[in-house]
C-alpha positions as CSV (number, residue, x, y, z in Angstrom):
1,X,-1.3,-21.5,30.8
2,X,-3.4,-24.1,29.2
3,X,-2.4,-26.2,26.2
4,X,-3.7,-29.1,24.2
5,X,-1.7,-32.3,25.1
6,X,0.1,-32.3,21.7
7,X,1.1,-28.7,22.3
8,X,3.1,-29.3,25.5
9,X,6.2,-30.3,23.6
10,X,6.1,-27.0,21.7
11,X,5.9,-25.1,25.0
12,X,8.8,-27.1,26.4
13,X,10.8,-26.4,23.2
14,X,10.2,-22.7,23.4
15,X,11.3,-22.6,27.1
16,X,14.4,-24.7,26.3
17,X,15.3,-22.3,23.4
18,X,15.2,-19.1,25.6
19,X,18.7,-19.1,27.1
20,X,20.4,-19.5,23.8
21,X,17.9,-17.0,22.2
22,X,18.7,-14.3,24.8
23,X,22.4,-14.8,24.1
24,X,21.6,-14.4,20.3
25,X,19.5,-11.3,21.1
26,X,22.3,-9.7,23.0
27,X,24.6,-10.2,20.0
28,X,22.1,-8.5,17.8
29,X,21.5,-5.6,20.1
30,X,25.3,-5.0,20.2
31,X,25.2,-4.1,16.5
32,X,24.4,-0.4,15.9
33,X,22.3,-1.0,12.8
34,X,21.0,2.6,12.2
35,X,20.0,2.7,8.6
36,X,19.5,6.5,8.6
37,X,21.5,8.7,6.2
38,X,24.8,9.7,7.8
39,X,25.2,6.6,9.9
40,X,27.9,4.0,9.0
41,X,26.7,1.3,6.7
42,X,29.0,-1.5,8.0
43,X,27.0,-2.2,11.2
44,X,23.8,-2.4,9.2
45,X,25.2,-5.0,6.8
46,X,26.8,-6.8,9.8
47,X,23.3,-7.0,11.4
48,X,21.8,-8.4,8.2
49,X,24.6,-11.0,8.1
50,X,23.9,-11.9,11.8
51,X,20.2,-12.2,11.1
52,X,20.9,-14.6,8.2
53,X,23.1,-16.7,10.5
54,X,20.5,-16.9,13.2
55,X,17.8,-17.9,10.8
56,X,20.0,-20.6,9.3
57,X,20.7,-21.9,12.7
58,X,17.0,-21.9,13.4
59,X,16.2,-24.2,10.4
60,X,15.8,-21.8,7.5
61,X,18.6,-23.3,5.4
62,X,18.2,-20.9,2.5
63,X,18.1,-17.7,4.6
64,X,20.0,-15.0,2.7
65,X,20.3,-11.3,2.0
66,X,18.4,-10.0,-1.0
67,X,19.5,-6.7,-2.5
68,X,16.9,-3.9,-2.4
69,X,17.6,-1.2,-5.0
70,X,18.5,2.1,-3.4
71,X,18.5,0.7,0.2
72,X,19.7,-1.9,2.6
73,X,19.1,-5.6,1.9
74,X,16.1,-7.6,3.0
75,X,16.8,-10.9,4.8
76,X,14.7,-13.6,3.3
77,X,14.3,-17.3,3.7
78,X,11.5,-19.9,3.3
79,X,10.5,-23.4,4.3
80,X,7.8,-24.4,1.8
81,X,7.5,-28.2,2.2
82,X,3.8,-28.5,3.1
83,X,1.6,-28.4,0.0
84,X,-2.0,-27.6,0.7
85,X,-1.3,-26.0,4.1
86,X,-1.3,-22.2,4.7
87,X,1.7,-20.1,4.0
88,X,2.6,-17.8,6.8
89,X,4.9,-14.7,6.3
90,X,6.9,-13.8,9.4
91,X,8.0,-10.1,9.4
92,X,10.3,-8.1,11.6
93,X,13.0,-5.4,11.0
94,X,16.7,-5.4,11.9
95,X,17.3,-1.6,11.6
96,X,17.0,0.6,14.7
97,X,16.6,4.2,15.8
98,X,19.7,6.2,16.7
99,X,20.5,6.2,20.4
100,X,22.2,9.5,21.3
101,X,23.3,9.5,24.9
102,X,21.6,12.9,25.4
103,X,18.3,11.1,25.3
104,X,19.1,10.1,28.9
105,X,20.5,6.6,28.6
106,X,21.7,5.1,31.9
107,X,23.3,2.1,30.1
108,X,25.4,2.0,26.9
109,X,22.8,1.4,24.2
110,X,25.1,-0.9,22.3
111,X,26.2,-3.0,25.2
112,X,23.1,-4.9,26.3
113,X,22.5,-5.3,30.0
114,X,20.1,-7.6,31.9
115,X,18.5,-6.0,34.9
116,X,15.4,-7.1,36.8
117,X,14.3,-9.5,34.1
118,X,14.6,-7.0,31.3
119,X,17.3,-6.7,28.5
120,X,18.3,-3.1,27.9
121,X,19.8,-1.7,24.7
122,X,18.7,-0.1,21.5
123,X,16.7,-2.4,19.4
124,X,16.2,-4.9,22.3
125,X,12.5,-4.4,21.8
126,X,12.0,-2.6,18.5
127,X,12.5,-4.8,16.7
128,X,15.2,-7.3,17.3
129,X,12.8,-9.0,19.8
130,X,10.7,-9.7,16.7
131,X,13.6,-11.4,15.0
132,X,14.2,-13.4,18.2
133,X,10.5,-14.4,18.3
134,X,10.6,-15.7,14.8
135,X,13.9,-17.6,15.4
136,X,12.6,-19.3,18.6
137,X,9.3,-20.2,16.9
138,X,11.2,-21.9,14.1
139,X,13.5,-23.7,16.6
140,X,10.5,-25.0,18.5
141,X,9.4,-27.0,15.5
142,X,12.8,-28.1,14.1
143,X,12.1,-29.8,10.7
144,X,8.4,-30.4,11.5
145,X,6.9,-27.0,10.8
146,X,3.1,-27.4,10.7
147,X,2.7,-24.7,7.9
148,X,4.7,-23.2,5.1
149,X,6.8,-20.3,6.2
150,X,8.4,-17.2,4.6
151,X,10.6,-14.9,6.7
152,X,11.1,-11.3,5.7
153,X,13.3,-9.1,7.9
154,X,13.5,-5.5,6.7
155,X,16.5,-3.2,6.9
156,X,14.8,0.2,6.6
157,X,11.6,0.3,8.6
158,X,12.7,3.1,10.7
159,X,13.8,5.4,7.8
160,X,12.8,6.0,4.2
161,X,12.2,2.4,3.1
162,X,12.8,1.1,-0.4
163,X,11.2,-2.3,0.5
164,X,7.7,-1.3,-0.6
165,X,8.7,-0.6,-4.2
166,X,10.8,-3.8,-4.2
167,X,7.7,-5.8,-2.9
168,X,5.5,-4.5,-5.6
169,X,8.1,-5.5,-8.2
170,X,8.8,-8.8,-6.6
171,X,5.6,-10.1,-5.2
172,X,6.7,-13.7,-5.1
173,X,8.7,-13.1,-1.9
174,X,5.7,-11.7,-0.1
175,X,2.7,-13.9,-1.1
176,X,1.1,-15.5,1.9
177,X,-2.2,-16.5,3.5
178,X,-1.4,-15.1,6.9
179,X,1.1,-12.3,7.7
180,X,2.5,-12.2,11.2
181,X,4.0,-8.8,12.1
182,X,6.2,-9.1,15.2
183,X,6.7,-5.4,15.6
184,X,4.0,-4.7,18.2
185,X,3.2,-5.7,21.7
186,X,0.9,-5.4,24.7
187,X,0.1,-2.3,26.7
188,X,1.8,-3.9,29.7
189,X,3.6,-7.1,30.5
190,X,1.2,-10.1,30.7
191,X,-1.8,-8.5,29.1
192,X,-2.2,-10.2,25.7
193,X,-3.4,-8.0,22.8
194,X,-3.5,-8.2,19.1
195,X,-3.3,-5.0,17.1
196,X,-5.9,-4.5,14.3
197,X,-5.4,-0.9,13.4
198,X,-2.4,1.5,13.0
199,X,-2.3,5.2,12.2
200,X,-0.5,6.3,9.0
201,X,2.0,9.2,8.7
202,X,2.4,12.1,6.4
203,X,5.1,14.7,7.0
204,X,6.2,17.9,5.5
205,X,9.0,20.5,5.8
206,X,7.9,24.1,6.2
207,X,10.2,27.0,5.5
208,X,9.3,30.7,6.2
209,X,11.5,33.6,4.9
210,X,11.0,37.2,5.6
211,X,14.3,39.0,5.3
212,X,17.4,39.0,3.1
213,X,19.6,38.6,6.3
214,X,19.3,38.9,10.1
215,X,18.9,42.5,11.3
216,X,19.1,44.2,14.7
217,X,16.0,43.4,16.8
218,X,16.2,46.7,18.7
219,X,16.4,48.8,15.6
220,X,13.7,46.9,13.5
221,X,11.6,44.8,15.9
222,X,8.0,45.8,16.0
223,X,7.8,46.8,12.3
224,X,9.9,44.2,10.4
225,X,8.5,40.6,10.3
226,X,10.5,37.9,12.0
227,X,10.4,34.5,10.3
228,X,10.5,32.4,13.5
229,X,7.6,34.3,15.0
230,X,5.6,33.8,11.8
231,X,6.3,30.1,11.8
232,X,5.3,29.9,15.5
233,X,2.0,31.5,14.8
234,X,1.4,29.1,12.0
235,X,2.2,26.0,14.0
236,X,0.1,27.2,16.9
237,X,-3.0,26.9,14.7
238,X,-2.6,23.2,14.3
239,X,-4.3,22.6,17.7
240,X,-7.1,24.1,19.8
241,X,-6.7,25.1,23.4
242,X,-7.4,21.5,24.6
243,X,-4.6,20.1,22.3
244,X,-6.9,18.5,19.7
245,X,-5.6,18.7,16.1
246,X,-8.0,21.0,14.3
247,X,-6.8,21.2,10.7
248,X,-10.0,21.6,8.7
249,X,-11.3,18.5,7.0
250,X,-8.9,15.9,8.5
251,X,-10.4,12.4,8.8
252,X,-11.1,10.9,12.2
253,X,-13.7,9.5,14.5
254,X,-14.3,7.7,17.8
255,X,-12.5,4.4,18.7
256,X,-14.8,1.5,19.4
257,X,-12.4,-1.1,20.7
258,X,-10.7,-1.6,24.0
259,X,-9.5,1.6,25.7
260,X,-6.7,2.8,28.0
261,X,-7.3,4.7,31.1
262,X,-5.6,8.1,31.5
263,X,-3.5,7.0,34.5
264,X,-2.1,4.1,32.6
265,X,-1.3,6.4,29.7
266,X,0.5,8.8,32.0
267,X,2.7,6.0,33.3
268,X,3.4,4.6,29.8
269,X,4.4,8.0,28.4
270,X,6.3,9.2,31.5
271,X,4.1,12.4,31.8
272,X,5.4,14.6,34.5
273,X,3.3,15.1,37.7
274,X,1.0,18.0,37.3
275,X,1.2,18.1,33.5
276,X,-2.2,17.5,31.9
277,X,-3.0,15.2,28.9
278,X,-4.1,16.9,25.7
279,X,-7.2,16.3,23.6
280,X,-10.8,15.3,24.3
281,X,-12.6,12.0,24.2
282,X,-11.4,8.5,24.9
283,X,-7.7,7.8,25.2
284,X,-7.6,5.4,22.1
285,X,-9.6,7.9,20.1
286,X,-6.8,10.3,20.6
287,X,-4.1,7.7,20.0
288,X,-5.5,5.7,17.1
289,X,-8.7,6.9,15.4
290,X,-8.1,10.6,15.2
291,X,-5.4,12.7,13.6
292,X,-2.4,14.1,15.5
293,X,0.0,16.8,14.4
294,X,3.4,17.0,15.9
295,X,6.3,19.4,15.3
296,X,9.2,16.9,15.2
297,X,12.0,19.3,14.1
298,X,12.6,23.0,14.3
299,X,15.5,25.0,12.8
300,X,16.0,28.1,15.0
301,X,18.9,29.8,16.8
302,X,20.1,28.0,19.9
303,X,19.5,29.6,23.3
304,X,23.2,29.4,24.0
305,X,24.7,32.1,21.9
306,X,21.5,33.9,21.1
307,X,21.9,37.4,19.6
308,X,19.6,40.5,19.4
309,X,18.5,39.9,15.8
310,X,15.4,39.3,13.9
311,X,15.5,35.9,12.2
312,X,15.3,35.8,8.4
313,X,14.4,32.2,7.9
314,X,12.9,29.4,10.0
315,X,12.1,25.8,9.3
316,X,10.0,23.1,10.9
317,X,9.1,19.5,10.2
318,X,5.4,18.7,10.8
319,X,4.4,15.0,11.2
320,X,0.8,14.2,10.9
321,X,-0.5,10.8,12.1
322,X,-3.6,9.8,10.2
323,X,-6.3,7.3,11.3
324,X,-7.2,4.1,9.6
325,X,-9.3,4.7,6.5
326,X,-7.7,8.0,5.7
327,X,-5.7,8.6,2.5
328,X,-2.2,10.0,3.2
329,X,-2.1,12.2,0.0
330,X,-5.5,13.7,0.8
331,X,-4.6,14.4,4.4
332,X,-1.3,16.0,3.4
333,X,-3.1,18.2,0.9
334,X,-5.4,19.4,3.7
335,X,-2.5,20.1,6.0
336,X,-0.5,22.1,3.5
337,X,-3.6,24.1,2.4
338,X,-4.1,25.0,6.0
339,X,-0.5,26.1,6.6
340,X,-0.7,28.3,3.5
341,X,-4.0,29.8,4.6
342,X,-2.6,30.8,8.0
343,X,0.8,32.1,7.0
344,X,0.9,35.8,8.2
345,X,2.3,39.0,6.8
346,X,2.8,37.8,3.2
347,X,5.8,35.7,4.2
348,X,7.6,33.6,1.6
349,X,6.5,30.1,2.2
350,X,7.9,26.8,0.9
351,X,6.4,23.4,1.8
352,X,8.0,20.2,0.7
353,X,6.4,16.8,1.4
354,X,8.4,14.2,3.4
355,X,7.7,10.6,4.4
356,X,4.3,9.2,3.9
357,X,2.8,5.9,5.0
358,X,-0.8,4.9,4.8
359,X,-2.9,3.9,7.8
360,X,-3.6,0.2,8.3
361,X,-6.6,-1.8,9.5
362,X,-7.6,-5.4,9.3
363,X,-10.8,-7.2,10.0
364,X,-11.3,-8.4,13.5
365,X,-13.4,-11.5,12.9
366,X,-11.3,-13.8,10.7
367,X,-10.6,-17.4,11.5
368,X,-6.8,-16.9,11.8
369,X,-7.2,-14.0,14.1
370,X,-9.6,-16.0,16.3
371,X,-7.0,-18.8,16.4
372,X,-4.3,-16.2,17.3
373,X,-6.4,-14.8,20.2
374,X,-6.9,-18.4,21.4
375,X,-3.1,-19.1,21.2
376,X,-2.4,-15.9,23.2
377,X,-4.9,-17.0,25.9
378,X,-3.3,-20.4,26.2
379,X,0.3,-18.8,26.4
380,X,-0.5,-16.0,28.8
381,X,-3.2,-17.7,30.9
382,X,-5.7,-14.8,30.4
383,X,-8.2,-13.7,27.7
384,X,-6.7,-11.8,24.8
385,X,-8.2,-8.6,23.4
386,X,-7.9,-6.4,20.4
387,X,-6.2,-3.0,20.3
388,X,-5.0,-0.2,17.9
389,X,-1.7,1.7,17.8
390,X,-0.8,5.2,16.9
391,X,2.5,4.0,15.4
392,X,3.0,3.1,11.7
393,X,4.5,0.2,9.8
394,X,4.5,1.4,6.2
395,X,5.1,-2.0,4.5
396,X,1.8,-3.4,6.0
397,X,-0.4,-1.7,3.4
398,X,1.8,-3.0,0.6
399,X,1.5,-6.5,2.0
400,X,-2.2,-6.1,2.2
401,X,-2.3,-4.8,-1.4
402,X,-0.3,-7.9,-2.5
403,X,-2.4,-10.3,-0.4
404,X,-5.9,-8.9,-0.3
405,X,-7.4,-12.1,1.2
406,X,-4.7,-12.6,3.8
407,X,-5.2,-12.1,7.5
408,X,-2.8,-10.0,9.5
409,X,-1.6,-10.6,13.1
410,X,0.3,-7.7,14.6
411,X,1.8,-8.5,18.0
412,X,5.1,-8.8,19.8
413,X,7.1,-8.3,22.9
414,X,7.3,-4.5,23.0
415,X,5.2,-3.7,26.1
416,X,4.2,-0.1,25.9
417,X,4.5,0.5,29.7
418,X,8.3,0.0,30.0
419,X,9.9,-0.8,26.6
420,X,10.8,2.8,25.8
421,X,11.0,2.2,22.1
422,X,12.6,5.2,20.2
423,X,13.7,6.6,23.6
424,X,16.4,6.1,26.3
425,X,16.9,2.8,28.1
426,X,14.9,0.8,25.6
427,X,14.3,-2.7,26.9
428,X,12.4,-5.9,26.5
429,X,10.9,-8.1,29.3
430,X,12.5,-11.5,28.8
431,X,9.4,-13.2,30.3
432,X,7.2,-11.3,27.9
433,X,9.5,-12.4,25.0
434,X,9.0,-16.0,26.0
435,X,5.2,-15.6,26.3
436,X,4.9,-13.9,23.0
437,X,7.0,-16.5,21.3
438,X,5.0,-19.3,22.9
439,X,1.8,-17.7,21.7
440,X,3.2,-17.5,18.1
441,X,4.4,-21.1,18.1
442,X,1.1,-22.4,19.4
443,X,-0.7,-20.3,16.8
444,X,1.3,-21.9,14.0
445,X,0.5,-25.3,15.3
446,X,-3.2,-24.6,15.4
447,X,-3.2,-22.8,12.0
448,X,-2.8,-26.0,10.1
449,X,-6.3,-26.9,11.1
450,X,-7.8,-23.5,10.4
451,X,-9.4,-22.8,7.0
452,X,-8.0,-19.5,5.8
453,X,-8.9,-17.6,2.6
454,X,-6.6,-18.3,-0.3
């Protein structure tokens, strides 16, 4: 690690804050803040209140919940005492994915456990580590913040968010010169990266009907159409034999930034020995800059209890990840047109659109980004690079619309190799959390001397 002389106190303050911060993070992880429909609301509101408390204890005296019509509240606070200096928006989210034990958890997802330098529990990485990063960054400066700061902690990032509409109606909460999104991370611990591109998402529900009711498969099979077989045939046309998504007209192209190697990807994703990867071209082309269609839900009879009957109705949810530069509405139109074109046997077909989020990209040559890369190099002790992500953060495009001149820094402590976000045994490396926080604090200290667009 290499810091300017006046930055060493910041580094010491971050290190000093870590034990208390880990204790706070454990308290946050213990709250099952699933904002999905059907889950209890009380833990979500408790999590919002706990976030307010942490921010207030970290120097944001006016931290509070702000009602978001139709959804869970946003946690907001600001420290705006530096006229003429940049305003930085710090974003993270306090809601989490569900954590069903059948995912394969070896720990209780709501009772955080430290093991081998990592903290395990749902949300430990995605994205309560982001809240912890922001809190520790603020604590490192005390009352001497070098820039103006706004903190936005969302409560519905993982589900159908209402915050985008709220932001468009209330832009004063979100105006900034630089937006830091602490909902990302490095490909592996200790390898500093800033993300400049994320895929968007467009999903739809597909329903196929063929019969008034189920009928005997022995008496009618071979002549009468089965809805599940029709749906399977349709879904199979989304990919070629290599696994590339081949819906006609979808946007996509090669990735020109840093790439992963296939062995690293296999480890990151937990691909079973002997199972091949899918698609052609570079790894990041497949993960970031080209489309990917996935069937994320299927309504069909269970194997346990299967009966000899033709199935009258079958449903699937298709999720399409779209590359930066693509329009979600246009890509969804292409997907639904394809599904209608390949539906066999005159089946009754109903397609309803689901969640959509635009892809995101930000210029890779701005002065704030260069300062962020330098801060990462100082904190991690090795040169920092640029990367892309196949994931989506829907609010980013709204923030970009509201702040067209702002620069965006997407980073965090969610290392892709081991964090297991959205999966069993989610965890965050506590050393990585410290390094990411240190990079963020050093970045803010340097940003005061950086001329950013306003």
